[in-house]
Structure formats: structure tokens, C-alpha cells
C-alpha positions as CSV (number, residue, x, y, z in Angstrom):
1,X,105.8,-19.2,-59.1
2,X,103.7,-17.8,-62.0
3,X,102.7,-14.2,-61.4
4,X,101.1,-13.2,-64.8
5,X,99.5,-14.9,-67.8
6,X,99.5,-12.6,-70.8
7,X,98.3,-13.6,-74.2
8,X,100.3,-12.6,-77.4
9,X,98.6,-10.3,-79.8
10,X,98.1,-12.9,-82.5
11,X,99.2,-10.5,-85.3
12,X,100.7,-13.4,-87.2
13,X,99.4,-16.6,-85.6
14,X,97.1,-18.0,-83.0
15,X,97.6,-16.2,-79.6
16,X,99.5,-18.1,-76.9
17,X,99.6,-17.6,-73.2
18,X,102.9,-16.4,-71.9
19,X,103.5,-17.4,-68.3
20,X,105.7,-14.9,-66.4
21,X,107.0,-15.6,-62.9
22,X,107.5,-13.1,-60.0
23,X,111.3,-13.5,-60.6
24,X,110.9,-12.6,-64.3
25,X,109.1,-9.4,-63.6
26,X,111.3,-8.3,-60.7
27,X,114.5,-9.2,-62.6
28,X,113.4,-7.1,-65.7
29,X,112.6,-4.2,-63.4
30,X,116.1,-4.4,-61.9
31,X,117.6,-4.7,-65.4
32,X,115.7,-1.6,-66.7
33,X,116.8,0.5,-63.7
34,X,120.4,-0.1,-64.6
35,X,119.7,1.7,-67.9
36,X,117.0,4.2,-67.1
37,X,116.9,6.2,-63.9
38,X,113.4,6.2,-62.4
39,X,113.1,8.3,-59.2
40,X,110.3,8.9,-56.7
41,X,109.8,12.4,-58.2
42,X,108.9,11.1,-61.6
43,X,105.4,11.1,-62.9
44,X,104.7,8.4,-65.5
45,X,102.0,9.0,-68.1
46,X,100.7,5.6,-69.1
47,X,98.1,5.2,-71.8
48,X,99.2,1.8,-73.2
49,X,96.7,-1.0,-72.6
50,X,97.3,-3.0,-69.4
51,X,96.6,-6.3,-71.2
52,X,99.8,-5.7,-73.2
53,X,103.2,-6.4,-71.6
54,X,104.7,-3.0,-72.4
55,X,101.7,-1.2,-70.8
56,X,101.4,-3.5,-67.8
57,X,105.1,-4.1,-66.9
58,X,106.8,-1.0,-68.1
59,X,103.9,1.4,-67.8
60,X,102.5,0.3,-64.5
61,X,104.3,-2.3,-62.4
62,X,107.9,-1.0,-62.8
63,X,106.9,2.5,-61.8
64,X,105.1,1.1,-58.7
65,X,108.2,-0.9,-57.7
66,X,110.3,2.3,-57.5
67,X,107.7,4.5,-56.0
68,X,106.8,6.7,-58.9
69,X,103.4,8.3,-59.4
70,X,101.5,7.0,-62.4
71,X,98.6,8.5,-64.3
72,X,96.7,5.8,-66.1
73,X,94.7,6.8,-69.2
74,X,92.4,4.3,-70.9
75,X,93.5,4.6,-74.5
76,X,96.5,5.9,-76.5
77,X,94.4,7.0,-79.4
78,X,93.2,10.4,-78.1
79,X,95.9,12.4,-80.0
80,X,94.5,15.8,-79.1
81,X,93.8,15.2,-75.4
82,X,96.9,13.3,-74.3
83,X,99.4,16.1,-75.0
84,X,97.3,18.5,-72.9
85,X,97.2,16.0,-70.1
86,X,100.9,15.5,-70.1
87,X,101.3,19.2,-69.9
88,X,98.8,19.6,-67.0
89,X,100.3,16.8,-65.0
90,X,103.9,17.9,-65.6
91,X,104.6,14.2,-66.6
92,X,108.3,13.3,-66.8
93,X,108.2,9.9,-68.5
94,X,106.1,8.8,-71.5
95,X,105.9,5.4,-73.0
96,X,104.4,4.9,-76.5
97,X,104.5,3.1,-79.8
98,X,105.6,4.9,-83.0
99,X,102.0,5.2,-84.3
100,X,100.9,7.0,-81.2
101,X,103.9,9.2,-80.8
102,X,103.5,10.4,-84.4
103,X,99.8,11.2,-83.7
104,X,100.6,13.2,-80.5
105,X,103.3,15.3,-82.3
106,X,100.8,16.2,-85.0
107,X,98.4,17.9,-82.6
108,X,100.6,18.9,-79.6
109,X,101.7,22.5,-78.8
110,X,105.5,22.8,-78.8
111,X,105.5,23.4,-75.1
112,X,103.2,20.4,-74.1
113,X,106.0,18.0,-73.5
114,X,108.6,20.4,-71.9
115,X,108.6,18.4,-68.6
116,X,109.4,15.0,-70.2
117,X,112.8,13.6,-69.1
118,X,112.3,10.3,-71.0
119,X,110.2,9.4,-74.0
120,X,110.6,5.7,-74.8
121,X,109.3,4.0,-77.9
122,X,108.6,0.3,-78.2
123,X,106.1,-2.3,-79.6
124,X,106.9,-1.3,-83.2
125,X,109.8,0.2,-85.2
126,X,110.4,3.9,-84.7
127,X,110.2,5.9,-88.0
128,X,112.9,8.4,-88.8
129,X,110.1,10.9,-89.6
130,X,108.7,10.5,-86.1
131,X,112.1,10.8,-84.5
132,X,112.9,13.9,-86.5
133,X,109.5,15.5,-85.8
134,X,109.9,15.2,-82.1
135,X,113.4,16.6,-82.1
136,X,112.4,19.5,-84.3
137,X,109.1,20.4,-82.6
138,X,109.9,19.6,-79.0
139,X,113.7,19.2,-78.8
140,X,113.2,15.7,-77.4
141,X,115.2,12.6,-78.4
142,X,113.0,9.5,-78.5
143,X,114.7,6.6,-76.9
144,X,113.9,3.4,-78.9
145,X,113.8,0.1,-77.1
146,X,112.9,-3.5,-77.9
147,X,111.0,-6.1,-76.1
148,X,108.8,-9.1,-76.3
149,X,106.2,-10.4,-73.9
150,X,108.3,-13.5,-73.4
151,X,111.1,-11.4,-71.9
152,X,108.9,-9.5,-69.4
153,X,109.2,-7.5,-71.8
154,X,112.4,-5.4,-72.1
155,X,115.4,-6.9,-74.0
156,X,117.3,-3.7,-75.0
157,X,116.9,0.0,-74.9
158,X,118.8,3.2,-75.9
159,X,119.5,5.6,-73.0
160,X,120.2,9.3,-72.7
161,X,124.0,8.5,-72.4
162,X,124.4,5.4,-74.5
163,X,122.3,5.7,-77.7
164,X,122.6,5.0,-81.5
165,X,119.8,6.1,-83.8
166,X,118.3,3.4,-85.9
167,X,119.0,0.7,-83.3
168,X,117.1,-0.5,-80.3
169,X,120.0,-0.1,-77.9
170,X,122.2,-2.6,-76.1
171,X,120.9,-5.7,-74.3
172,X,119.8,-5.5,-70.7
173,X,122.3,-6.4,-67.9
174,X,122.6,-10.2,-67.4
175,X,120.9,-11.1,-70.7
176,X,122.7,-13.3,-73.1
177,X,122.1,-13.1,-76.8
178,X,123.0,-15.0,-80.0
179,X,122.1,-14.8,-83.7
180,X,121.1,-18.1,-85.4
181,X,121.8,-18.1,-89.1
182,X,118.8,-18.1,-91.5
183,X,119.0,-19.5,-95.0
184,X,118.8,-16.8,-97.7
185,X,119.5,-13.9,-95.3
186,X,123.0,-12.6,-95.5
187,X,123.0,-9.9,-92.7
188,X,122.1,-10.9,-89.2
189,X,120.1,-13.9,-88.0
190,X,117.3,-15.0,-85.6
191,X,117.8,-13.3,-82.3
192,X,117.7,-15.7,-79.2
193,X,117.9,-14.5,-75.7
194,X,118.5,-16.1,-72.2
195,X,118.3,-14.5,-68.8
196,X,116.4,-14.2,-65.6
197,X,113.6,-12.2,-67.3
198,X,112.8,-14.9,-69.9
199,X,109.4,-16.5,-69.3
200,X,108.6,-19.8,-67.6
201,X,107.0,-20.9,-70.9
202,X,104.0,-21.0,-73.2
203,X,100.5,-22.1,-72.3
204,X,98.9,-23.4,-75.5
205,X,95.3,-24.4,-76.1
206,X,96.2,-27.9,-77.1
207,X,98.6,-28.6,-74.2
208,X,97.9,-29.0,-70.5
209,X,101.4,-28.1,-69.2
210,X,103.6,-25.0,-69.5
211,X,106.1,-25.5,-72.4
212,X,109.4,-23.9,-71.3
213,X,111.5,-22.1,-74.0
214,X,114.4,-23.9,-75.7
215,X,116.5,-23.6,-78.9
216,X,119.2,-25.7,-80.5
217,X,121.5,-24.4,-77.8
218,X,119.4,-26.0,-75.1
219,X,116.7,-25.1,-72.5
220,X,116.2,-21.6,-71.2
221,X,116.9,-19.9,-74.6
222,X,114.0,-18.1,-76.2
223,X,113.9,-17.6,-80.0
224,X,112.3,-14.1,-80.5
225,X,111.4,-14.9,-84.2
226,X,113.0,-11.5,-85.1
227,X,115.8,-11.1,-87.6
228,X,118.4,-8.9,-86.0
229,X,122.0,-7.6,-86.3
230,X,124.4,-6.8,-83.5
231,X,127.2,-4.4,-84.2
232,X,130.7,-4.3,-82.7
233,X,129.6,-2.0,-79.9
234,X,126.7,-4.2,-79.0
235,X,123.8,-2.3,-80.4
236,X,120.9,-4.3,-81.8
237,X,119.2,-3.5,-85.0
238,X,115.9,-5.2,-85.7
239,X,115.7,-6.1,-89.5
240,X,112.3,-7.7,-89.4
241,X,110.3,-10.7,-88.3
242,X,111.5,-14.1,-89.5
243,X,107.9,-14.9,-90.6
244,X,107.8,-11.5,-92.3
245,X,109.9,-12.6,-95.3
246,X,108.7,-13.6,-98.7
247,X,110.4,-16.0,-101.0
248,X,110.2,-14.5,-104.5
249,X,111.9,-16.4,-107.3
250,X,114.0,-18.3,-104.7
251,X,115.2,-15.1,-103.0
252,X,114.3,-14.0,-99.5
253,X,112.7,-10.5,-99.5
254,X,112.0,-8.7,-96.3
255,X,108.5,-7.4,-96.0
256,X,109.7,-4.8,-93.5
257,X,112.1,-3.5,-96.1
258,X,109.2,-3.2,-98.6
259,X,107.4,-1.2,-96.0
260,X,110.4,1.0,-95.4
261,X,110.7,1.8,-99.1
262,X,107.0,2.6,-99.2
263,X,107.5,5.0,-96.3
264,X,110.4,6.8,-98.1
265,X,108.1,7.0,-101.2
266,X,105.0,8.3,-99.4
267,X,106.0,9.6,-96.0
268,X,103.3,10.5,-93.5
269,X,101.1,7.5,-94.5
270,X,100.8,3.9,-93.2
271,X,101.9,0.9,-95.2
272,X,101.8,-2.8,-94.7
273,X,103.2,-5.6,-96.9
274,X,102.0,-9.2,-96.9
275,X,102.9,-12.3,-98.9
276,X,100.6,-14.8,-100.5
277,X,101.3,-17.9,-102.6
278,X,102.1,-17.4,-106.3
279,X,102.0,-20.3,-108.8
280,X,104.8,-18.9,-110.9
281,X,107.3,-17.2,-108.4
282,X,106.5,-19.1,-105.2
283,X,105.1,-16.0,-103.4
284,X,103.9,-12.6,-104.4
285,X,104.1,-9.4,-102.3
286,X,101.0,-7.2,-101.9
287,X,101.4,-3.7,-100.4
288,X,98.5,-2.0,-98.6
289,X,98.7,1.7,-98.1
290,X,96.6,4.7,-96.9
291,X,98.1,6.9,-99.6
292,X,95.4,7.2,-102.3
293,X,97.9,8.3,-105.0
294,X,100.2,5.4,-104.5
295,X,101.3,3.5,-107.6
296,X,103.9,0.9,-108.7
297,X,105.6,3.3,-111.0
298,X,106.4,5.8,-108.2
299,X,107.5,2.9,-106.0
300,X,109.8,1.6,-108.7
301,X,111.4,5.1,-109.1
302,X,112.3,5.0,-105.4
303,X,113.7,1.5,-105.6
304,X,116.0,2.5,-108.5
305,X,117.0,5.8,-106.9
306,X,118.1,4.1,-103.8
307,X,119.7,1.2,-105.5
308,X,117.5,-1.4,-103.9
309,X,116.7,-4.8,-105.3
310,X,113.7,-4.8,-107.7
311,X,112.5,-7.9,-105.8
312,X,111.2,-5.4,-103.2
313,X,108.7,-4.1,-105.7
314,X,105.2,-5.4,-104.7
315,X,103.2,-7.3,-107.3
316,X,100.2,-5.1,-106.3
317,X,99.7,-1.8,-104.4
318,X,96.2,-1.5,-102.9
319,X,94.8,1.6,-101.4
320,X,93.1,1.1,-98.0
321,X,91.6,4.0,-96.1
322,X,92.4,2.5,-92.7
323,X,94.8,-0.5,-92.2
324,X,93.3,-3.0,-89.7
325,X,94.9,-2.8,-86.3
326,X,94.9,-4.9,-83.2
327,X,93.9,-3.4,-79.9
328,X,97.6,-2.9,-79.1
329,X,98.0,-0.5,-82.1
330,X,100.0,-3.1,-84.1
331,X,99.0,-3.8,-87.7
332,X,96.8,-6.8,-88.0
333,X,98.8,-8.7,-90.7
334,X,96.5,-11.8,-90.4
335,X,93.5,-9.8,-91.5
336,X,95.4,-8.2,-94.4
337,X,96.8,-11.6,-95.5
338,X,93.3,-13.0,-95.5
339,X,92.1,-10.0,-97.4
340,X,94.8,-10.5,-100.0
341,X,94.2,-14.2,-100.3
342,X,90.4,-13.6,-100.8
343,X,91.1,-11.0,-103.5
344,X,93.6,-13.5,-105.2
345,X,91.0,-16.3,-105.3
346,X,88.3,-13.9,-106.6
347,X,90.7,-12.8,-109.4
348,X,91.5,-16.4,-110.3
349,X,87.8,-17.3,-110.5
350,X,87.2,-14.3,-112.7
351,X,90.0,-15.3,-115.1
352,X,88.7,-18.9,-115.2
353,X,85.2,-17.6,-116.1
354,X,86.7,-15.5,-119.0
355,X,88.7,-18.5,-120.4
């Protein structure tokens, strides 16, 4: 029977209701405990929002199921306060997203996190800079995982024993995966999963009944919409969202890769790439960044130095003091795309006035 109705963030499209059953939630708890050893002696510090699957299931329900103590804090954004609370409580497990973990490391004392047994990152890609900062400052290896609301939410995770940097770990026990080929993308494919933790289905505004998941392989399979690669040892690497690709001059360009190159050019800043229609090349890439000194010339130098394709070079690089974010901490790409489209329309109107 349905246990939870959680709405997706709507970072790229209209939010949908995800219906999770009691079996989904309990199955994912059982799967996670095969990979991460929760004990009754653990103290979980949970500051992720409870309306988000990661915060509710991993940060609250799962610890309750195994008898852990949980300290609930209302926001992950208090970068100065949270490290002190983790220290005062003697917390042993911390869940967070890359953005938040980076903020804590900036303000924390090197001894604040000395009691942590597990620090698990999810919800967004973990930057190498954040991973290295935690290891240098605290001697802690962040374990990166991957999940989606539709999978209750954990699909894979690195563990203290089985881990590979740059990946999101191996799939959960009893979870099947396959990669569906995507036109124009040579490495990897769309990741689809099936298992006891996969949702009952979607509840959409325009439909009265729950729509169960299905792919070309049949019912029960859920298409994550993420482009991934699975190596010979079974470790999953997330390459980007299927929707987060631009078609420039007939070639598929990963917007995630564009952001990655920006991060290597201007580390320590936030970057977000979006694509909008272009009458000449099909689509154009716009990069928003919090680095005031950012320029295309500097970005081009990084692309050439790393031997990357010049198709990754954005048409425009725009400084934005703060990138819009959803309440979950994820970048609000819909807001940025709307901003870019509005700027493009204004630019075209200005040109038509001139001519």
C-alpha cells in the first residue's frame, strides 16, 4: 500500500508526485544496511529537508528503523553552526550534498568532525575539491552515493571497504540495472533500474490514477533519465542528465561537462550551464557563474590545455552573484533557462531595432 507521496523538485520540469509503498521504503532500508553498518550506538546528524527523499528516508526513517538516535536540524545552510553542533553531539553519521559539505568544511575547526564514522554525499555530484578538502582538513573520506526519489531513494553507494573515487559506488543488493543507448553519446547510456525499492508509480496533475514505471524492457523498470557508465567492477559513474545535453552543430554536448571544465578553470565558485535554441547551430550554451572575473578566453585556455572539444565552450559566460537554487539546495535550472531565453529575446529585439 502507498506509504509516502513525495514531489520531485521540478528542477527541469513540472513536479510529479512519487508514490512509494511501505515495501519500497523497508526494502531500501534493508538494501542500505547491507552496505553501510548502522548501529544503535550511532547518532545521526540530519539537516536535510524532510520533504526531500534523501532527508526523509535516509536521514530520518532508516535511522529510526535500526534504533539510532537522530538530531534533526531545520536547515543545512547554517555553515558555521552545524560543525559546532556535530562536535557537541558527538555525531557519528552525517548526510549532505556537495554544496553543503563544502560550506561546512570552510568554517569548521579541524576537530569538529572527529567523531564521524560515515560522511555520505548525495543529491548532487561530489566535487574533487570538496573531497580533497575533507581529507586534508579532517582526514575523512566522503562516501559518494546516488539515488532518486523514485527508488526510495538509494540506488548505489560507496562504502568504507568497497569504494572508488569519482564513482557513486555499486548498485544496491537485489537491484537490476541496464544502460539504454542514446543517439550521439558514445560512452554510457540512460540508466534504468528495477527492484523492490522502485516506486509504485507517478501521480500526475492531469491523470487520476498512479502511472507505474516501465521502459522498453517492460513494466517495473524505471528510467532514471541519467546518463551513466558502469565499469567492469560494477561501479557506476554518473555522466549527466539525459535532458542536460545540448545539440550544437549536430553534436551532443554534456552541460555537466561544461560545468566541470568551468570548475577546473575557476575552482571554489559555482557554475551552471543551460542551453537555449539557436537559429544557426540548433542550440547555444550559456554558462552562469559566481566568478566575477570569468571570461571565455580563460575558459578556452582550459579546454585547449585539457584537450577537450571546443564544442564545450559556452557561447556566453554571464556573472551571477548568486545562482538560483531550489529548497533542496539543487541549482534551479528552469529559472536559469528562463533567464537566458529572456536575455536572448531582448538581444534579438535590440538587433531588429538597430537594423
